[in-house]
C-alpha positions as CSV (number, residue, x, y, z in Angstrom):
1,M,-12.4,41.6,-24.2
2,S,-12.3,37.7,-23.5
3,R,-12.5,36.0,-20.4
4,Q,-10.5,32.9,-19.4
5,I,-11.4,29.8,-18.7
6,T,-8.7,27.1,-17.9
7,Y,-8.4,23.4,-18.2
8,S,-5.6,21.0,-18.2
9,P,-4.4,18.8,-21.5
10,A,-4.5,15.3,-19.5
11,Y,-4.2,11.7,-19.9
12,T,-5.5,9.0,-17.3
13,L,-3.6,6.1,-16.8
14,V,-5.4,3.5,-14.8
15,P,-3.1,1.0,-12.6
16,T,-6.1,-1.2,-11.7
17,Y,-9.9,-0.3,-11.7
18,E,-10.2,-3.2,-8.9
19,C,-11.7,-1.6,-5.7
20,F,-12.5,-3.2,-2.4
21,N,-15.5,-0.1,-2.2
22,R,-18.4,-1.2,-3.9
23,C,-20.4,2.5,-4.3
24,D,-23.8,2.2,-5.8
25,Y,-23.7,4.5,-8.4
26,C,-20.0,3.4,-9.9
27,N,-19.2,2.9,-13.3
28,F,-15.3,2.5,-12.7
29,R,-14.7,-0.3,-10.6
30,V,-14.3,-4.0,-11.0
31,D,-13.6,-6.7,-7.9
32,P,-10.5,-7.5,-6.3
33,N,-8.5,-9.5,-8.0
34,Q,-10.5,-9.4,-11.1
35,D,-8.3,-7.1,-13.2
36,Q,-4.8,-7.4,-14.8
37,W,-2.8,-4.3,-13.3
38,M,-1.2,-1.9,-15.8
39,T,2.4,-2.9,-16.4
40,L,5.1,-0.4,-16.5
41,A,6.2,-1.5,-20.0
42,T,2.3,-1.0,-21.3
43,A,2.9,2.8,-19.2
44,R,5.9,3.6,-21.1
45,D,4.5,2.9,-24.6
46,K,1.4,4.9,-24.0
47,L,3.3,8.0,-22.4
48,Q,5.9,7.9,-25.2
49,S,3.2,7.8,-27.8
50,L,1.7,11.1,-26.1
51,Q,4.9,13.2,-25.9
52,N,4.9,16.0,-28.0
53,Q,1.1,16.3,-28.2
54,G,0.7,19.2,-25.7
55,I,-0.1,16.7,-22.8
56,S,1.0,18.0,-19.5
57,E,-0.9,16.2,-16.8
58,I,-0.6,12.5,-16.0
59,L,-3.8,11.8,-14.2
60,I,-3.1,8.4,-12.0
61,L,-6.2,7.1,-11.0
62,S,-6.8,3.7,-9.1
63,G,-9.2,1.6,-7.6
64,E,-8.7,1.1,-4.2
65,V,-6.5,-1.8,-2.6
66,H,-7.7,-2.7,1.3
67,P,-5.4,-1.1,3.7
68,R,-4.5,-4.2,5.3
69,S,-4.3,-6.2,1.7
70,P,-1.2,-8.4,1.5
71,R,-1.2,-6.5,-2.1
72,R,-1.1,-2.9,-0.4
73,K,2.8,-2.5,-0.7
74,A,3.2,-3.8,-4.2
75,W,-0.1,-1.5,-5.5
76,F,1.5,1.8,-4.1
77,D,4.8,0.7,-4.8
78,H,3.2,0.7,-8.5
79,I,1.9,4.0,-8.2
80,Y,4.8,5.4,-7.4
81,Q,7.0,3.7,-10.0
82,L,3.8,5.3,-12.7
83,C,4.7,8.7,-11.3
84,E,8.6,8.3,-11.6
85,L,7.9,7.3,-15.5
86,S,5.4,10.2,-15.9
87,L,8.2,12.7,-14.8
88,S,11.1,10.8,-16.5
89,L,9.1,11.2,-20.0
90,G,8.5,14.8,-19.5
91,F,4.9,14.9,-17.8
92,L,3.2,16.2,-14.3
93,P,2.0,13.6,-12.4
94,H,-1.4,14.1,-10.5
95,S,-2.5,11.2,-8.3
96,N,-5.9,10.2,-7.0
97,V,-5.9,6.8,-5.9
98,G,-8.2,7.0,-2.7
99,P,-7.3,7.0,1.1
100,L,-3.6,7.0,1.6
101,S,-1.7,6.9,5.4
102,F,0.2,9.9,6.1
103,A,3.5,7.9,5.5
104,E,2.2,7.2,2.0
105,M,0.9,10.8,1.1
106,E,4.3,12.1,2.3
107,K,6.1,9.9,-0.1
108,L,3.9,10.3,-3.1
109,K,4.4,13.8,-2.5
110,K,8.1,13.4,-3.8
111,V,6.8,12.2,-7.3
112,N,3.5,14.4,-7.8
113,V,2.9,18.3,-8.8
114,S,-0.3,18.0,-6.6
115,M,-3.0,15.4,-5.6
116,G,-6.6,14.9,-5.3
117,L,-9.3,13.0,-3.1
118,M,-13.5,13.6,-3.8
119,V,-15.0,14.2,-0.2
120,E,-18.0,13.2,-2.2
121,Q,-20.6,14.3,0.6
122,I,-20.0,14.5,4.1
123,T,-23.5,13.4,5.4
124,P,-23.3,9.7,7.3
125,K,-26.6,8.8,6.2
126,L,-25.0,7.7,3.0
127,L,-23.3,5.3,4.7
128,A,-26.4,3.2,4.9
129,T,-27.5,3.7,1.0
130,V,-24.9,4.3,-1.8
131,H,-22.0,3.7,0.4
132,H,-23.5,1.1,2.5
133,N,-20.6,-1.1,0.9
134,A,-17.9,1.5,0.6
135,P,-15.8,1.4,4.1
136,S,-13.3,4.2,2.7
137,K,-16.4,6.6,2.6
138,I,-16.5,7.5,5.8
139,P,-16.6,11.1,5.8
140,E,-14.3,11.5,8.7
141,L,-11.9,9.6,6.9
142,R,-12.1,11.7,3.5
143,L,-11.9,15.1,5.5
144,Q,-8.7,13.6,7.4
145,Q,-7.1,13.0,3.9
146,L,-7.7,16.7,3.2
147,A,-6.0,17.8,6.6
148,W,-2.9,15.7,6.2
149,A,-2.9,16.9,2.7
150,G,-2.4,20.5,4.1
151,E,-0.3,19.7,6.7
152,L,2.3,18.2,4.1
153,K,1.8,21.3,1.9
154,I,0.6,19.0,-1.0
155,P,-1.7,21.4,-3.6
156,F,-4.9,19.3,-3.6
157,T,-7.9,18.9,-5.4
158,T,-11.1,17.8,-4.1
159,G,-14.6,18.2,-4.7
160,I,-18.6,16.9,-4.2
161,L,-20.6,14.2,-5.9
162,L,-24.3,16.0,-6.4
163,G,-27.3,13.8,-6.8
164,I,-26.4,10.6,-4.5
165,G,-29.0,11.1,-1.9
166,E,-27.9,14.1,-0.2
167,T,-30.1,17.3,0.8
168,E,-29.3,20.7,-0.4
169,Q,-28.6,21.5,3.1
170,E,-26.1,18.8,2.8
171,R,-24.8,19.9,0.0
172,W,-23.6,23.1,1.8
173,E,-22.3,21.2,4.8
174,S,-19.7,19.2,2.8
175,L,-18.8,22.6,0.9
176,K,-18.5,24.6,4.3
177,A,-16.2,21.6,5.6
178,I,-13.9,21.9,2.7
179,A,-13.6,25.3,3.2
180,E,-12.9,25.2,7.0
181,I,-9.8,23.1,6.0
182,Q,-8.9,25.7,3.5
183,Q,-8.7,28.4,6.0
184,N,-6.4,26.2,8.1
185,Y,-4.0,25.1,5.5
186,G,-4.4,27.0,2.6
187,H,-3.6,23.9,-0.1
188,I,-6.7,23.3,-2.0
189,Q,-6.5,24.6,-5.7
190,E,-9.7,23.3,-6.9
191,I,-13.3,22.0,-5.8
192,I,-14.9,19.9,-8.5
193,L,-18.8,20.0,-8.5
194,Q,-19.5,16.8,-10.1
195,P,-23.1,15.9,-10.9
196,H,-23.8,12.4,-10.8
197,S,-24.8,10.9,-14.6
198,L,-26.4,7.6,-14.7
199,G,-24.0,4.9,-16.2
200,Q,-24.6,1.4,-17.7
201,K,-22.4,-0.3,-14.6
202,Q,-24.1,1.4,-11.6
203,T,-26.5,-0.4,-9.1
204,F,-28.0,2.9,-8.0
205,Q,-31.4,3.2,-8.9
206,G,-31.9,6.9,-8.5
207,S,-32.7,9.4,-11.4
208,G,-29.5,11.2,-11.4
209,F,-28.7,15.2,-11.0
210,S,-31.3,17.5,-12.1
211,M,-28.9,19.9,-14.4
212,D,-31.6,22.8,-13.8
213,Q,-30.2,23.4,-10.5
214,F,-26.5,23.5,-11.6
215,P,-26.0,27.1,-12.4
216,Q,-27.4,27.9,-8.9
217,I,-25.6,25.6,-7.1
218,I,-22.2,26.7,-8.7
219,A,-23.5,30.2,-7.7
220,I,-24.1,29.6,-4.0
221,A,-20.8,27.4,-3.6
222,R,-18.7,30.1,-5.1
223,E,-20.4,32.3,-2.0
224,I,-19.2,29.3,0.4
225,I,-15.9,28.4,-0.3
226,P,-12.8,30.9,-0.1
227,S,-11.7,33.2,-3.1
228,S,-8.5,31.3,-3.6
229,I,-10.4,28.0,-4.8
230,T,-10.7,27.5,-8.4
231,L,-14.6,26.0,-9.2
232,Q,-14.4,23.3,-11.4
233,I,-17.0,21.4,-13.7
234,P,-16.9,18.7,-16.3
235,P,-18.2,19.7,-19.3
236,N,-19.0,16.3,-20.7
237,L,-21.8,15.7,-18.2
238,I,-23.2,19.1,-19.1
239,P,-25.2,18.2,-22.1
240,D,-26.7,21.5,-22.9
241,D,-24.4,24.2,-24.2
242,Q,-26.6,27.3,-22.9
243,C,-26.6,25.1,-19.1
244,L,-22.5,25.1,-19.8
245,L,-22.4,29.0,-20.7
246,D,-24.8,29.6,-17.3
247,C,-22.3,27.8,-15.1
248,L,-19.6,29.8,-16.3
249,D,-21.7,33.0,-15.4
250,A,-22.1,31.4,-12.0
251,G,-18.9,31.2,-11.1
252,A,-17.1,28.4,-12.4
253,R,-13.7,28.8,-13.9
254,D,-11.9,25.6,-14.6
255,L,-13.2,22.3,-17.0
256,G,-10.6,19.9,-15.3
257,G,-8.6,17.4,-17.2
258,I,-9.7,16.8,-20.6
259,G,-8.4,14.0,-22.7
260,P,-9.3,11.1,-24.8
261,I,-11.4,8.9,-21.9
262,D,-13.4,9.9,-19.0
263,E,-12.8,6.9,-16.8
264,V,-14.8,7.8,-13.9
265,N,-18.2,8.6,-16.5
266,P,-17.0,6.2,-19.5
267,D,-20.5,6.8,-21.0
268,Y,-19.9,10.5,-21.5
269,A,-17.3,11.3,-24.0
270,H,-15.2,14.1,-23.4
271,F,-15.9,17.2,-25.7
272,H,-13.4,17.8,-28.6
273,H,-11.0,21.0,-27.6
274,Q,-12.6,23.0,-30.7
275,K,-16.0,22.5,-29.5
276,L,-15.4,23.7,-26.4
277,V,-13.7,26.5,-27.9
278,N,-16.8,27.1,-30.2
279,I,-19.2,27.0,-27.5
280,L,-17.0,29.4,-24.8
281,K,-16.7,31.9,-27.7
282,K,-20.6,32.6,-27.6
283,N,-20.3,34.1,-24.2
284,N,-16.9,35.8,-24.8
285,W,-15.0,33.0,-23.0
286,E,-11.2,31.6,-24.2
287,L,-10.0,28.3,-23.2
288,V,-6.5,28.4,-22.0
289,P,-4.6,25.6,-21.1
290,R,-2.9,25.0,-17.7
291,L,-0.6,22.7,-15.4
292,P,-1.9,20.3,-12.7
293,I,-0.2,22.6,-10.0
294,Y,-1.4,26.4,-9.8
295,P,1.7,28.9,-9.8
296,P,0.9,30.1,-6.0
297,Y,1.9,26.8,-5.1
298,Y,5.3,26.2,-7.1
299,H,7.2,27.2,-3.9
300,W,6.1,24.1,-2.1
301,L,7.5,21.9,-4.8
302,S,11.3,20.1,-4.5
303,D,13.9,21.5,-6.8
304,Q,13.2,18.4,-9.0
305,L,9.8,18.8,-9.7
306,L,10.2,22.4,-10.0
307,I,12.6,21.8,-12.8
308,K,9.9,19.6,-14.8
309,V,7.5,22.1,-14.1
310,E,9.5,24.7,-15.7
311,E,10.0,22.5,-18.5
312,C,6.4,21.9,-19.0
313,L,5.7,25.8,-19.1
314,E,8.2,26.2,-22.1
315,K,6.5,23.8,-23.8
316,R,2.4,24.8,-23.0
317,P,0.8,26.2,-26.1
318,Q,-0.8,29.5,-24.4
319,K,-4.4,29.2,-25.7
320,L,-6.4,27.4,-28.0
């Protein structure tokens, strides 16, 4: 009998790569005012080309414009319009655009079926190392976003980044902080366990994350976090097939959004679906597509968004 591993058929739209943070390990950002923002016309052309290709999720992934920047409102309005456009063309938006104000989150909820933000690590010592030029990586700010999402009943994805200078104990503390917020609100769908993988643009001089310990970390994480949360891992950052299978046996059950390009880790191409299917079959796993919102949270959606979800469910293939 086969066992199921889920993934989201997704495409990533990047409104802008510009970001006022300068995380030492980042392979995504460019300096503020050094990037041409994606136009709505360009986005429309791309999304229209993706129709009828089995894609359900549009991940809106953006660099961050400073909260006090005179361009902040234009940036936020542009993200909102990209979400509206995605919905109008039959896709389900999931926005991950950095910390937002409560009012911004409340407004963006109207045009997103789910949202996300990585906690990364809650130890403040990283503010003196890899986050020394990253003001929005203050741990309390990241955790506040999770709590606000809970108050607003936004289905949410978060996660931790592994191998950026944290200790083993600090990893568990980060997961426990997420678990505590989940106990209060019950809105977190997924936790991503993301190993830091070396890239060409980063300035971080560390050696990267040792994959030998990944299955054990997943097993411990599964004991820490509530069973209502799915553990997600990125298969393109796991170079060994057996390690991927060991991670699934340890408790990971989702492979995240899979599309043409991993924008956060551009040096690591996503697997072709058939390659993943073949790997998973070795241990009797079945790869199954999902939407960016999990069924227990459908009742949190507006009537308009629920109609979009139902339309996507009708078009979604049942398995690969």
